[in-house]
Structure formats: structure tokens, C-alpha cells
C-alpha positions in Angstrom: -44.5 -196.8 -66.7 -40.9 -197.0 -65.4 -38.4 -195.2 -67.5 -35.3 -197.1 -68.6 -32.0 -195.7 -69.7 -31.1 -197.0 -73.1 -27.8 -198.3 -71.6 -29.6 -199.9 -68.6 -29.3 -203.7 -68.9 -32.6 -204.3 -67.1 -35.7 -204.9 -69.3 -38.1 -205.5 -66.4 -39.0 -203.0 -63.7 -37.3 -203.6 -60.4 -39.1 -204.7 -57.3 -38.7 -201.2 -55.9 -40.2 -199.8 -59.1 -43.3 -202.0 -58.6 -43.7 -201.1 -55.0 -43.8 -197.4 -55.9 -46.1 -198.1 -58.8 -48.5 -200.1 -56.6 -48.8 -197.1 -54.2 -50.1 -195.0 -57.1 -53.0 -197.2 -58.1 -55.9 -194.8 -57.5 -58.8 -197.2 -57.4 -59.9 -198.1 -53.8 -62.0 -201.2 -53.5 -62.4 -204.3 -51.3 -59.9 -206.0 -53.6 -57.2 -203.4 -53.6 -57.6 -202.8 -49.8 -57.2 -206.5 -48.9 -54.0 -207.6 -47.4 -53.9 -210.5 -49.9 -53.5 -207.9 -52.7 -50.3 -206.5 -51.3 -47.0 -207.4 -53.0 -45.6 -210.4 -51.0 -42.2 -208.8 -50.4 -43.8 -205.5 -49.4 -46.2 -207.1 -46.9 -44.6 -207.0 -43.4 -47.3 -209.0 -41.7 -46.8 -211.7 -44.2 -43.0 -211.7 -43.9 -43.2 -211.9 -40.1 -45.3 -215.0 -40.1 -43.8 -218.1 -38.3 -44.0 -220.0 -41.6 -41.6 -217.6 -43.2 -38.8 -218.1 -40.8 -36.7 -219.7 -43.7 -37.2 -216.5 -45.7 -36.1 -214.3 -42.9 -33.0 -216.5 -42.3 -32.1 -216.1 -45.9 -32.5 -212.3 -45.7 -30.2 -212.1 -42.7 -27.6 -214.2 -44.6 -27.9 -212.2 -47.8 -28.1 -208.5 -46.6 -24.7 -208.4 -44.7 -23.1 -210.6 -47.4 -24.0 -208.1 -50.1 -23.0 -205.0 -48.2 -19.7 -206.5 -47.0 -18.9 -207.5 -50.6 -19.8 -204.1 -51.9 -17.4 -202.6 -49.3 -14.6 -205.0 -50.2 -14.5 -206.7 -46.8 -12.9 -210.0 -47.7 -10.7 -211.0 -44.7 -11.5 -210.4 -41.1 -10.1 -210.9 -37.6 -12.9 -211.7 -35.2 -12.7 -210.2 -31.7 -14.8 -211.5 -28.9 -14.9 -210.7 -25.1 -17.0 -209.4 -22.3 -19.4 -206.5 -22.9 -18.7 -205.5 -19.2 -15.0 -204.8 -19.5 -14.4 -201.1 -19.1 -11.5 -198.9 -20.2 -8.9 -197.9 -17.7 -9.9 -194.2 -17.4 -13.5 -195.0 -16.7 -12.6 -197.6 -14.0 -10.2 -195.3 -12.3 -12.7 -192.5 -12.3 -15.4 -194.7 -10.8 -13.0 -196.2 -8.2 -11.9 -192.8 -7.1 -15.5 -191.6 -6.7 -16.3 -194.7 -4.6 -13.2 -194.4 -2.4 -14.1 -190.7 -1.8 -17.5 -191.8 -0.5 -15.9 -194.5 1.6 -13.6 -192.0 3.3 -16.8 -190.4 4.7 -18.8 -193.6 5.2 -16.2 -196.3 6.1 -18.7 -198.9 7.2 -21.1 -198.7 4.3 -21.3 -202.3 3.1 -22.7 -201.5 -0.3 -19.9 -199.0 -1.0 -17.4 -201.7 0.1 -18.9 -204.1 -2.4 -18.8 -201.5 -5.1 -15.1 -200.9 -4.4 -14.3 -204.6 -4.7 -16.1 -204.7 -8.1 -14.3 -201.6 -9.3 -10.9 -203.1 -8.2 -11.8 -206.3 -10.2 -12.7 -204.1 -13.2 -9.4 -202.3 -12.8 -7.6 -205.6 -13.3 -9.7 -206.4 -16.3 -9.2 -203.0 -17.9 -5.9 -204.2 -19.2 -7.8 -206.5 -21.6 -9.6 -203.5 -23.0 -6.3 -201.8 -23.8 -4.9 -205.0 -25.4 -8.0 -205.4 -27.6 -7.8 -201.8 -28.7 -4.1 -202.1 -29.5 -4.5 -205.4 -31.4 -7.2 -203.8 -33.6 -5.1 -200.8 -34.1 -2.1 -202.9 -35.3 -4.3 -205.1 -37.6 -5.9 -202.0 -39.2 -2.8 -200.0 -39.6 -0.8 -202.8 -41.1 -3.6 -203.5 -43.6 -4.0 -199.8 -44.5 -0.2 -199.7 -45.2 -0.5 -202.8 -47.4 2.0 -204.7 -45.1 -0.4 -207.7 -45.1 -3.4 -208.8 -47.1 -6.3 -206.5 -46.2 -7.8 -207.4 -42.8 -10.7 -205.8 -41.1 -11.7 -206.2 -37.4 -15.2 -207.5 -36.8 -17.0 -207.6 -33.4 -20.4 -208.0 -31.9 -20.7 -204.2 -32.0 -21.6 -203.6 -28.4 -19.6 -202.2 -25.4 -16.7 -203.6 -23.5 -14.1 -205.6 -25.5 -16.2 -205.1 -28.7 -16.0 -201.3 -28.2 -12.3 -201.5 -27.6 -11.7 -203.4 -30.9 -13.8 -201.1 -33.0 -12.1 -198.2 -31.3 -8.6 -199.4 -32.1 -9.5 -199.5 -35.8 -11.1 -196.1 -35.6 -7.9 -194.7 -33.9 -6.0 -195.0 -37.1 -8.9 -194.1 -39.4 -9.8 -197.6 -40.5 -13.0 -199.4 -41.2 -14.4 -202.0 -38.9 -17.5 -204.2 -38.7 -20.1 -204.5 -35.9 -22.8 -207.3 -35.7 -25.4 -206.2 -33.2 -28.3 -208.5 -32.2 -31.8 -207.7 -30.7 -31.8 -208.7 -27.1 -34.3 -208.3 -24.2 -31.9 -205.8 -22.7 -31.4 -203.8 -25.8 -27.9 -203.8 -27.4 -26.8 -200.6 -29.1 -23.9 -200.1 -31.4 -20.7 -198.6 -29.9 -19.7 -195.3 -31.4 -16.5 -196.6 -33.1 -18.1 -199.0 -35.8 -18.0 -197.8 -39.4 -21.7 -196.8 -39.8 -22.3 -198.5 -43.1 -20.8 -201.7 -41.7 -23.0 -201.9 -38.6 -25.6 -204.7 -38.9 -28.4 -205.9 -36.7 -29.6 -209.5 -36.4 -32.5 -211.4 -35.0 -31.0 -214.9 -35.4 -27.9 -215.8 -33.4 -27.1 -218.5 -36.0 -26.9 -216.0 -38.9 -24.9 -213.6 -36.8 -22.3 -216.3 -35.9 -22.1 -217.5 -39.5 -21.2 -214.0 -40.6 -18.5 -213.8 -37.9 -16.7 -216.8 -39.4 -17.4 -216.5 -43.1 -14.4 -214.3 -43.7 -12.4 -215.1 -40.6 -8.6 -215.4 -40.8 -8.1 -215.4 -37.0 -10.1 -215.2 -33.8 -9.0 -213.3 -30.7 -11.0 -214.1 -27.6 -10.7 -212.1 -24.4 -12.2 -213.1 -21.0 -16.0 -213.1 -21.1 -19.2 -214.8 -20.1 -21.7 -217.2 -21.7 -21.8 -215.3 -25.0 -18.1 -215.4 -25.4 -17.9 -219.0 -24.5 -20.7 -219.9 -26.9 -18.9 -218.3 -29.8 -15.5 -219.7 -28.8 -16.6 -223.3 -28.5 -18.7 -223.2 -31.7 -15.5 -222.0 -33.5 -13.4 -224.8 -31.9 -16.0 -227.4 -32.9 -16.2 -226.2 -36.5 -12.4 -226.3 -36.8 -12.1 -229.6 -35.0 -14.7 -231.2 -37.3 -13.2 -229.6 -40.4 -16.3 -227.7 -41.3 -14.1 -224.6 -41.6 -10.5 -224.2 -42.5 -8.2 -223.9 -39.5 -7.0 -220.5 -38.4 -5.4 -219.1 -35.2 -7.7 -219.1 -32.1 -6.0 -216.8 -29.6 -7.1 -216.7 -26.0 -5.9 -213.7 -24.0 -5.0 -214.3 -20.4 -3.8 -217.9 -19.8 -4.5 -217.7 -16.1 -8.1 -216.7 -16.6 -8.8 -219.6 -19.0 -7.0 -222.2 -17.0 -8.8 -221.2 -13.8 -12.2 -221.8 -15.3 -11.7 -224.7 -17.8 -9.6 -227.8 -17.6 -9.2 -229.0 -21.2 -6.6 -231.5 -20.1 -9.5 -233.3 -18.2 -11.2 -233.7 -21.6 -8.1 -235.4 -23.0 -7.7 -237.6 -19.9 -11.3 -238.7 -20.2 -11.0 -239.4 -23.9 -13.5 -236.7 -24.8 -11.1 -234.9 -27.2 -7.7 -235.9 -28.7 -4.5 -234.5 -27.4 -3.9 -232.7 -30.7 -7.2 -230.8 -30.2 -5.4 -228.7 -27.6 -3.2 -227.4 -30.3 -6.2 -225.5 -31.8 -5.7 -222.9 -29.1 -2.9 -220.5 -28.6 -2.6 -218.5 -25.4 -1.3 -214.9 -25.6 -0.9 -212.1 -23.2 -0.3 -209.0 -25.4 -1.5 -207.5 -28.6 2.1 -207.9 -30.1 2.1 -211.6 -29.3 -1.3 -212.1 -30.9 -0.3 -210.1 -34.0 2.9 -212.2 -34.6 0.7 -215.3 -34.7 -1.9 -213.7 -37.0 0.8 -212.2 -39.3 2.6 -215.6 -39.7 -0.7 -217.4 -40.5 -1.8 -214.8 -43.1 1.6 -214.8 -44.7 1.6 -218.6 -44.9 -1.9 -218.6 -46.5 -0.9 -215.9 -49.0 2.2 -217.9 -50.0 0.2 -221.0 -50.4 -2.4 -219.3 -52.7 0.4 -217.7 -54.8 2.2 -221.0 -55.2 -0.9 -223.1 -56.0 
């Protein structure tokens, strides 16, 4: 029988207690060896059935929620961007190696293409630095109690995500990473706080956790995944499903080259005021001023309510 401390408020054995107790049942028979006899919550084959998708969705909602609450993660700044963006030192090293080979094989077409890609990455490396710097500022200000406690949260992978987690790590702060199982496996970057590194199966649950505690969103140039997360956030704010907060896009030129939001206004697809949901910034300092102003305003509103 489970042993209970006299001050323990539980009067029933826990689920974990029963799992251990079930393992100690010594009688082996067709009944006890049947999969039907397993405890439902300890039966992986049962939990993975298609019919139990709602249960698995609930688990992916509940597990991070409990852990984040236990670690006092209440307010976050979400940082999205390309997983392909490299830091300046890495790009410079790769570019130098390519150019050294080109000096020997000047007409090698593949090397020429590699050089072009490396030069493009060199331009994008500035975003890595700005993401790292913004995360550093957010974390440092919070650690010094200059603003309500804010934690950086990312998708937990490489590129911009790595830069943001790295910025928090630079000043000894905690940050969150939300990985997801992908055909090309995604692994956590080495700068996430280990106990705040989660792994998801469902994109929907992952995106919900990005926004449940969000006080601002900083979006750097990226691809389909970045756009998916950006436009879902814009839609939720536009339709008042979530409270408005700063949605910061780094690099006005990049965003204007690829999307013409004014066309949506001209065609009546969105209202002119919907454009005000977005703020374009170029530097971490600019982004921080917007975030700081918003957080201070929200704090004042709460204190005066």
C-alpha cells in the first residue's frame, strides 16, 4: 500500500503510485497480460490511437502550461524569423573559405553560386545580431526589475530563434523554446533554458502557447513558417480574439518588397486602420522603446483599474 505522510493532503494514491503498484502484481495470466488490462493513461498504444487526438491536444496544452506557471513565466516577448539566418562570424568564415577556393578555380560555377548565397547571408546576418541584442535588452531590463518581468520565447531552433535565446543567455537569463517534430528533425539550440524547452506534435498547440502570455511580437525576415505565425497573430488581433500588443517587423524594405498591404486596403480586403497593427523597426533599440512603452501603459492601466 502507498505510504502517506500525515501532513499530506492526498487521501488517494496518485496515478504514478498506481502505475508502480500495477508493475508489482505478481500473477501472470491471460487477463493481466492483455492490453485491455493496462491502465489507460499508462497504455501508449491506446493514447496514440487516432480517436484519442483530443486527449493528446489537451496534453500538449496542459504540459507547457503547468511547467511555465511553475517557473513563473507570466509575460513573454515572442520572436520569430528564419531558421536559415546565420551569425556574422559564421558567414564571414564561410565566405572567406569559398573565396579562397575561387581564387584557385575562378570559373567554377558552383563556387560562384555559393559565393552569391554567402554574400546574401552576410547581409541577413545583421538581423541575427539585432535579434540577439533585443533579447539581451528585454532579459536584462527584466532581471533588473526595470519593467514587469518579460521572458523571450522562440521556436527553439537555429537562426533567428537561436539568436534570441542566445541574447537572453548572454546576460544569464531564462528563455523559452518551443520545438516541433518535423520531417527534417528540429533540434533545440544550445541557448534555451533546458527546463523551458518543449517539444510539440501539433502546430496549433505550439502557436497557442506562443501567444498565451505574449506582450509583444518581434518578427524578422523569414519564410513560410514565419509568415504563418505572423498572419495568424494579425488575424487574432484584428478579430479581437486576443488583446492588441506591438507587432514589430524588422526591416521595412524586406517586408515592402514582398507584400503590398496597401493593395489589400485599395481592394477593400482590410480596413485602413488595420495597417496600424504593424510597426516597422530597424534596430533592437527602436523595438525595445515600443515594447517598453506598451508594457508601461498596460501596467499603469492595471494599477489604476
